[in-house]
C-alpha positions, 0 to 999 in steps of 0.5 A: 236730708240726713242719712238714716244709717239704721235703714236696712235694704227692703226687697222682694223676690220671685222664682223666675224659673217657675210658672205658678200656673203649673201648681195645684196649691197656692198659699200665703204667709204674712208676718207683721212685726213691730219693726219689719213685715214679710209676705211669702207665697208658696206654690205646692209647698215651695217658696215662689215669691216673698217680700221684706219691708219696714212695718208702717204706722198700722198693721193692716196697711203693712200687711197689705203692702207686704203682700202686694209687693210679694205679688208684684209681677207674679200675675197672681191675684188674691183670688188664686190663693187657697189659704193665707195665714197671718202671724207676728205682732200684728197677726190679728189685723191682717185683713185678708188672712184666713187664720192667725197663728203665733209667731213662736209656732211659725218661726219653729215651722219656718226654721224647720223648713229653712234649716232642715229637720235636725234643728232643735233650737231656734233663736229668733232675734227680732226687731223688738224681742228675742225668742228662744224656741225648742222644737222637734223634727217636724218643727213643732214647738216643745218649749220657748222663752221670750224677752220683750222687756227692752230693745236691748238685744234686738234689731231695734237696739242695733239700729239705734247704735248704727245711727249713733255711730254713723255706721250703716246697719249692714256694716255693723257686724263686720266693723265690730270684729275689726278690733285687736282685742275684745273690749268689756261689754256695755250695758245689756239691760237697757238700750238707753243706758247702753247708748249713754255709755257708748256716747261716753266711750266715744268721748273717751277716745274709743274707736267706733269699732271698739264701741260696736264690739262692746255692744255686740258682745253685750247683745250676744251675752244677753241672748246667751242668758236667754238660751241658757235658761231654755236649754240649748239643744243641737242643732242650733239655728238663728232667724230674724234680722240679727242673724245677718250680723256677724259680730253678734252671731260669732260672739254668741257662737263662742259663748255657746260653744256651737256653730249655728246652722247656715240658712237656705233662705233669708232669715228674716222671712222665717215667720212668714214662711212658717205661716205659709207652711201652716196654710199649706197643711190646712189646705191639705186637711181640707180647710182651703178657701173658696176662691172668691176673695176680693183682690188686695187694695192699698 
């Protein structure tokens, strides 16, 4: 079987130092994206467990699988939740969610928790789109712009390049920085054009590092243009999978003249985290469910 260089590591986590039974409010957030799905479990407004996995062939199954993996070895059942919020591309198809909230609002709220109340601009670099979000000190959205016309400038575009160059997706960023001088960027308008151009550059003798540098540069510039249109305000933070790519982030920081804040949690769970935080707020407002829901099956 050929190696799938694009495949990033899927994982789950739980806080082994805490006993969720000591908590009063248990909430969940599920972010079903076009490429990845995450589930976050919070106990009294603090992260207790989460999962991060590839989105499957349909949204309901992906939502179930993500939550089941987050629940693994926790001892928590679906009956224990006070409220669950669904978000992301497939938010209306989360079978066990009590409410659906847009990913724009959830990333702002999750980013506020993850980076602190000073953050004012959040860039969500997702699997199939990019969102530039302005928010206030509470994580409430004040403005946003979104680019979803092409996979260029997104995680899926980066996966295509990883496969093309036979480079593990986790190594793309560091390898793109292993160049003596910055090459001109490849096409940033379409991932198909960029892939074709990169193939030609390889035939012309370019190293993999140089080709990746050209793509990461193009990706950073494309995202910079989006941020420029919405108007970047300090402090600046990045969520999503591409936030882990040092090649894109460092080049974007250079164009912006800003250094992105360092996250306190995995950047890919920001949407699900925001959804769980909204769920906690709804419980505090008296919107909690009666604990009679059937356990997740899948």
